[in-house]
MARTI-836916 format. One line per field, with one value per residue (C-alpha): residue number from 1; x, y, z. Coordinates in steps of 0.05 Angstrom, whole numbers. Example, Ala and Ser with C-alpha at 12.3 -4.5 7.8 and 13.67 -1.06 7.14 Angstrom:
% residues 2
resi c(1_2)
u c(246_273)
v c(-90_-21)
w c(156_143)
% end
This chain:
% residues 591
resi c(1_2_3_4_5_6_7_8_9_10_11_12_13_14_15_16_17_18_19_20_21_22_23_24_25_26_27_28_29_30_31_32_33_34_35_36_37_38_39_40_41_42_43_44_45_46_47_48_49_50_51_52_53_54_55_56_57_58_59_60_61_62_63_64_65_66_67_68_69_70_71_72_73_74_75_76_77_78_79_80_81_82_83_84_85_86_87_88_89_90_91_92_93_94_95_96_97_98_99_100_101_102_103_104_105_106_107_108_109_110_111_112_113_114_115_116_117_118_119_120_121_122_123_124_125_126_127_128_129_130_131_132_133_134_135_136_137_138_139_140_141_142_143_144_145_146_147_148_149_150_151_152_153_154_155_156_157_158_159_160_161_162_163_164_165_166_167_168_169_170_171_172_173_174_175_176_177_178_179_180_181_182_183_184_185_186_187_188_189_190_191_192_193_194_195_196_197_198_199_200_201_202_203_204_205_206_207_208_209_210_211_212_213_214_215_216_217_218_219_220_221_222_223_224_225_226_227_228_229_230_231_232_233_234_235_236_237_238_239_240_241_242_243_244_245_246_247_248_249_250_251_252_253_254_255_256_257_258_259_260_261_262_263_264_265_266_267_268_269_270_271_272_273_274_275_276_277_278_279_280_281_282_283_284_285_286_287_288_289_290_291_292_293_294_295_296_297_298_299_300_301_302_303_304_305_306_307_308_309_310_311_312_313_314_315_316_317_318_319_320_321_322_323_324_325_326_327_328_329_330_331_332_333_334_335_336_337_338_339_340_341_342_343_344_345_346_347_348_349_350_351_352_353_354_355_356_357_358_359_360_361_362_363_364_365_366_367_368_369_370_371_372_373_374_375_376_377_378_379_380_381_382_383_384_385_386_387_388_389_390_391_392_393_394_395_396_397_398_399_400_401_402_403_404_405_406_407_408_409_410_411_412_413_414_415_416_417_418_419_420_421_422_423_424_425_426_427_428_429_430_431_432_433_434_435_436_437_438_439_440_441_442_443_444_445_446_447_448_449_450_451_452_453_454_455_456_457_458_459_460_461_462_463_464_465_466_467_468_469_470_471_472_473_474_475_476_477_478_479_480_481_482_483_484_485_486_487_488_489_490_491_492_493_494_495_496_497_498_499_500_501_502_503_504_505_506_507_508_509_510_511_512_513_514_515_516_517_518_519_520_521_522_523_524_525_526_527_528_529_530_531_532_533_534_535_536_537_538_539_540_541_542_543_544_545_546_547_548_549_550_551_552_553_554_555_556_557_558_559_560_561_562_563_564_565_566_567_568_569_570_571_572_573_574_575_576_577_578_579_580_581_582_583_584_585_586_587_588_589_590_591)
u c(0_57_90_24_13_84_99_91_133_117_133_130_158_206_260_238_168_197_237_178_132_184_192_117_106_164_137_64_79_135_175_241_240_169_196_263_271_321_350_406_438_393_395_336_381_423_363_333_398_407_471_512_563_537_595_561_510_564_586_513_528_552_627_637_706_729_674_699_632_634_637_579_535_461_440_484_459_386_375_404_369_304_298_271_226_151_148_204_202_233_225_189_255_285_222_220_292_274_219_270_280_355_338_287_331_338_263_251_296_255_191_214_221_271_245_288_322_254_235_163_135_111_37_25_58_30_45_31_17_26_95_114_124_121_189_220_169_202_270_277_332_346_406_440_432_461_522_533_528_586_625_613_640_701_713_710_759_809_799_802_856_839_770_795_782_715_692_716_671_612_620_615_555_522_520_480_439_415_433_414_343_333_345_308_246_245_260_197_159_179_157_87_64_2_48_87_49_37_64_47_78_117_78_7_-11_3_76_63_110_166_163_200_263_285_302_377_375_335_385_443_411_398_472_493_448_475_548_534_501_569_594_591_524_518_573_541_469_460_482_433_376_396_397_327_299_336_307_237_248_262_199_156_137_173_142_163_150_173_132_188_244_260_250_245_222_196_154_190_155_124_148_94_78_100_48_77_42_-22_-8_-51_-40_-66_-79_-138_-134_-134_-203_-181_-107_-97_-40_-81_-120_-57_-7_-42_-78_-123_-189_-209_-240_-301_-281_-317_-353_-312_-325_-340_-359_-412_-355_-313_-317_-282_-268_-247_-220_-236_-207_-157_-108_-97_-52_-11_31_104_123_71_90_164_150_168_106_60_91_92_20_-3_38_3_-66_-53_-27_-94_-132_-93_-97_-173_-182_-191_-140_-77_-69_-34_-2_30_67_125_192_226_180_170_225_209_135_146_192_141_83_65_92_22_7_73_53_-9_27_64_132_159_181_256_260_239_253_202_127_107_118_94_134_160_98_91_66_68_20_48_-10_-71_-86_-96_-168_-151_-116_-86_-56_-16_2_-9_39_41_92_129_92_141_127_52_60_105_61_-2_29_54_-14_-51_-11_-16_-92_-106_-141_-96_-139_-204_-182_-133_-71_-80_-147_-117_-60_-109_-149_-86_-62_-129_-135_-63_-69_-135_-104_-44_-88_-132_-72_-51_-121_-122_-61_-106_-155_-205_-163_-178_-233_-265_-266_-302_-284_-303_-248_-236_-198_-174_-157_-137_-161_-160_-171_-245_-238_-198_-252_-305_-264_-253_-326_-344_-290_-312_-385_-428_-378_-394_-366_-363_-337_-302_-298_-264_-193_-162_-147_-81_-56_-79_-41_24_22_14_69_120_101_158_169_238_265_236_173_112_77_22_74_109_44_22_88_89_18_36_91_58_39_-14_-25_-25_19_11_-1_54_104_80_89_161_173_148_178_111_101_37_7_22_-8_-74_-76_-59_-116_-166_-151_-202_-148_-119_-188_-195_-126_-140_-206_-176_-120_-168_-141_-179_-155_-181_-170_-152_-93_-28_-66_-91_-73_-71_-100_-103_-114_-48_-36_-37_18_1_24)
v c(0_47_37_51_116_138_180_247_309_341_415_446_510_484_431_409_395_352_311_303_280_231_202_194_161_112_92_84_51_7_25_63_83_111_183_217_292_332_388_437_432_449_433_387_348_326_311_264_231_263_296_246_297_326_375_414_438_478_509_522_498_439_429_412_384_384_335_263_236_272_209_174_235_215_288_297_230_249_279_217_167_205_187_120_142_143_211_260_319_388_458_515_552_494_486_560_554_494_534_582_569_554_497_461_399_392_399_344_298_311_294_224_164_110_39_-20_20_45_118_129_200_228_243_293_354_371_441_463_539_588_598_671_673_749_752_731_763_831_864_931_983_1046_1091_1040_985_1030_1046_973_952_998_969_899_920_949_885_843_890_878_803_795_838_807_840_908_945_911_929_1001_1005_972_1019_1080_1052_1033_1107_1124_1061_1054_1111_1167_1140_1124_1197_1222_1185_1212_1283_1277_1250_1307_1357_1324_1321_1280_1221_1221_1166_1099_1062_1056_1030_1079_1056_1058_1112_1185_1180_1166_1223_1187_1129_1168_1127_1132_1068_1081_1089_1025_987_1016_991_922_916_936_883_830_847_845_777_745_770_724_754_702_742_809_809_885_890_833_874_935_893_866_936_964_909_924_998_984_941_993_949_985_1017_1073_1081_1138_1122_1118_1123_1125_1055_1032_961_911_849_784_722_685_613_563_501_436_404_334_326_350_404_407_467_471_543_561_635_622_652_720_722_771_731_672_702_723_670_603_581_529_527_530_468_477_491_469_524_549_514_542_612_618_615_669_740_798_860_917_981_1039_1101_1130_1145_1070_1066_1002_1015_997_1071_1086_1027_1043_1104_1084_1115_1077_1009_1020_1043_983_936_963_958_888_865_884_853_787_780_784_735_660_614_630_688_686_755_773_836_861_825_890_899_826_825_893_877_813_849_905_858_846_782_753_767_737_670_668_687_632_655_648_576_572_645_649_724_743_740_711_759_766_725_678_634_603_531_535_493_516_561_516_516_591_615_689_726_796_823_885_912_891_851_899_898_962_1010_998_924_935_980_930_869_907_930_859_827_882_869_793_794_853_892_952_970_973_1000_1054_1023_1061_1027_959_972_991_928_885_913_901_829_813_840_803_738_746_764_703_658_687_680_606_593_591_538_555_510_448_400_406_475_477_548_617_650_724_764_836_882_956_1005_956_986_987_944_892_890_877_819_788_792_757_704_689_689_678_706_759_829_883_953_986_1062_1072_1098_1059_1102_1069_1086_1157_1164_1133_1172_1236_1218_1205_1263_1312_1382_1402_1336_1353_1324_1368_1400_1349_1292_1319_1324_1255_1224_1259_1236_1165_1164_1209_1171_1223_1276_1351_1399_1473_1488_1540_1488_1438_1488_1500_1425_1412_1476_1500_1576_1608_1622_1551_1522_1558_1532_1462_1462_1482_1421_1365_1311_1343_1343_1269_1254_1288_1252_1184_1197_1214_1284_1347_1419_1462_1533_1596_1641_1621_1572_1531_1457_1392_1337_1261_1209_1176_1105_1055_1004_932_906)
w c(0_18_-50_-86_-49_-67_-6_28_34_101_111_181_212_265_268_337_310_254_305_352_296_272_342_350_282_291_359_337_269_294_232_239_165_164_167_163_177_138_180_192_261_320_394_380_333_393_436_384_363_295_320_361_384_450_453_397_448_482_415_394_323_282_293_219_203_276_294_305_280_213_171_205_222_219_208_146_119_131_61_27_73_68_-6_15_72_62_96_83_131_118_147_113_105_66_24_7_-17_-59_-94_-125_-199_-191_-142_-187_-194_-118_-109_-160_-119_-56_-94_-112_-66_-81_-68_-90_-145_-170_-165_-141_-143_-77_-86_-30_-1_68_93_164_164_107_75_68_-7_-8_25_-41_-87_-94_-102_-69_-69_-29_-20_25_-26_-81_-37_-19_-92_-109_-50_-77_-145_-111_-72_-135_-169_-112_-114_-189_-220_-287_-284_-262_-329_-338_-268_-278_-338_-302_-243_-288_-325_-259_-240_-302_-313_-241_-194_-242_-253_-179_-159_-221_-200_-130_-152_-195_-135_-90_-143_-142_-69_-86_-103_-39_-3_-36_-95_-169_-232_-274_-334_-306_-257_-239_-261_-335_-355_-319_-368_-422_-431_-503_-539_-539_-463_-456_-499_-458_-394_-425_-446_-376_-346_-393_-377_-302_-304_-317_-249_-187_-164_-109_-74_-93_-65_-67_-140_-156_-126_-167_-231_-217_-207_-268_-312_-285_-298_-371_-376_-341_-281_-226_-163_-117_-43_1_63_114_64_-11_-39_-111_-119_-170_-167_-182_-210_-153_-145_-165_-124_-156_-202_-193_-126_-93_-43_20_65_136_159_204_182_107_98_125_108_50_17_-6_-64_-101_-80_-74_-136_-105_-68_4_35_79_150_213_252_312_378_447_421_476_526_493_521_488_531_484_514_468_503_453_509_516_455_450_388_395_398_452_496_492_535_606_637_590_603_678_678_637_681_744_712_684_751_783_725_725_801_797_740_752_720_681_633_565_563_496_475_432_439_458_518_540_592_622_626_665_713_724_740_813_845_850_777_754_785_739_674_636_611_541_527_538_562_635_639_585_575_507_449_377_328_382_392_323_330_406_447_514_533_522_596_598_606_595_539_541_476_492_424_351_308_250_194_178_131_73_75_74_13_-22_-10_-30_-95_-111_-98_-135_-198_-188_-182_-228_-173_-185_-245_-205_-137_-114_-83_-18_-7_-23_26_81_69_68_135_169_144_159_230_242_219_265_325_312_314_381_409_392_436_498_523_467_421_463_438_507_539_606_628_603_562_571_518_530_472_473_420_361_291_274_212_251_304_251_222_290_309_244_253_325_308_370_420_472_455_507_496_555_553_620_629_687_746_761_691_699_765_741_676_716_765_710_664_653_625_601_631_700_733_722_782_778_775_837_876_854_873_941_958_939_992_1045_1108_1124_1178_1167_1128_1113_1040_1041_1066_1013_957_980_986_915_887_859_852_879_810_787_850_837_766_791_841_787_743_744_747_810_844_824_852_919_926_907_958_1015_1021_1042_1044_1101_1126_1091_1080_1113_1158_1099_1109_1071_1115_1109_1163_1180_1155_1213_1212_1224_1291)
% end
């Protein structure tokens, strides 16, 4: 039966998953050759016996020629031995590399299984989670790439004296065939402010007048490209990007983007999935992910309705002051304020809480949580000093015992990447003729963000076949379009909007606010009250202590936030004139 079916190529994200699946199948099927995983060195390789040199764990890499087991290394033999296995396992990174045109022969070898000197085609390719094809679907250049390309030419000139004259000529022609047109395009863009944000082809769109290369100029660029192709471009990646963009410029299929920096880029042919085998891709977010319509030429299978939606409760904070962008959270006051609020929230919630944020803030956030809250928040797998962070939880099943989810931040791509991907897909699907690119880019960002958030939400107990507890999800000021998508995806859930601005965040934000690098008057008062044990103090003495002038004190007392602070602190002000006092009952210390 196995020989008739031909075999399977299994593609997953992580090496450790490959090794764990292999171990399970071999144990259950009682066949050591049922599956072989092909892999680069990984700590998991040692744990599962694919690397038999335990000293490599100390080095954190394969020891190559210095390894005493080089000749009989199971890991290095895995690709060759895998030719006969019914299931051949590889990572997404390796599969993505195999899809490149120059690796077509290697891919063909992976799609055949050798049985008793007979080659049997593998009939299925099973892929767990989407492969990011858009990473290799464009070549982009900016001023740094241009400078590095010239450095690569200079390096080759020093290495190859026999090519010195030729490279001198190419370097001169590079300045005119690539650099000149790069700066010419952006000079035109700056002279037309309406074109500053977005991307369009030079042939179709508001920059039609830019597509005025005369035939002699086009031929000159083509000859330059042809001469450069004979160089060792594998050692010159920046020059290769420049050649791709220059070729696209000649053909009129180039894009510009100055949102965040000058970038000129072109769409490259997308790699096609092999036709020799049926590809089955497992991705729970395929219906909402914006990449599928343009990249995967197949059809969606009917999905089962989501389970346990009656147990799912969304709590969405809508006050615009609760911004959780990366830039907003990187402010110390914001992160400390959220940490204090989340500590109170987590302490009051039953069960564990899956708390996810940006990688840059994950360590600081865990440190700022209260001790009681930290005990209820699982840490990042393998990193006990961090809470889970975006991009580090792919494929993780470590949080399926959490009944609460707090997503502090949104896993956005940078603006240039959104522009680039939108332009590529618009040309691929033909939508650029019917819709403005800015609208397509806005839609792409919303759908991409909703898909990423859905994946994070399914890391908690809601993913389990049986879910006995209510699941509470907390979001902060999500984009309106993203909220609509999530409500549709989790149809039947409970959705509650919270307009409140947490008092603890208000207080900490006020305490840490500064003016000209010094605490504001409100911050000084707030900090003093937080440490004051109570009693009485004359207002005149307090003003001197806080270094607040008389006029500023009057303005401070008129502010609504000051009145709220005094009331929340249990403080009253009595008397008049120089006998005016600030009074609060003293704190009693426990015996």
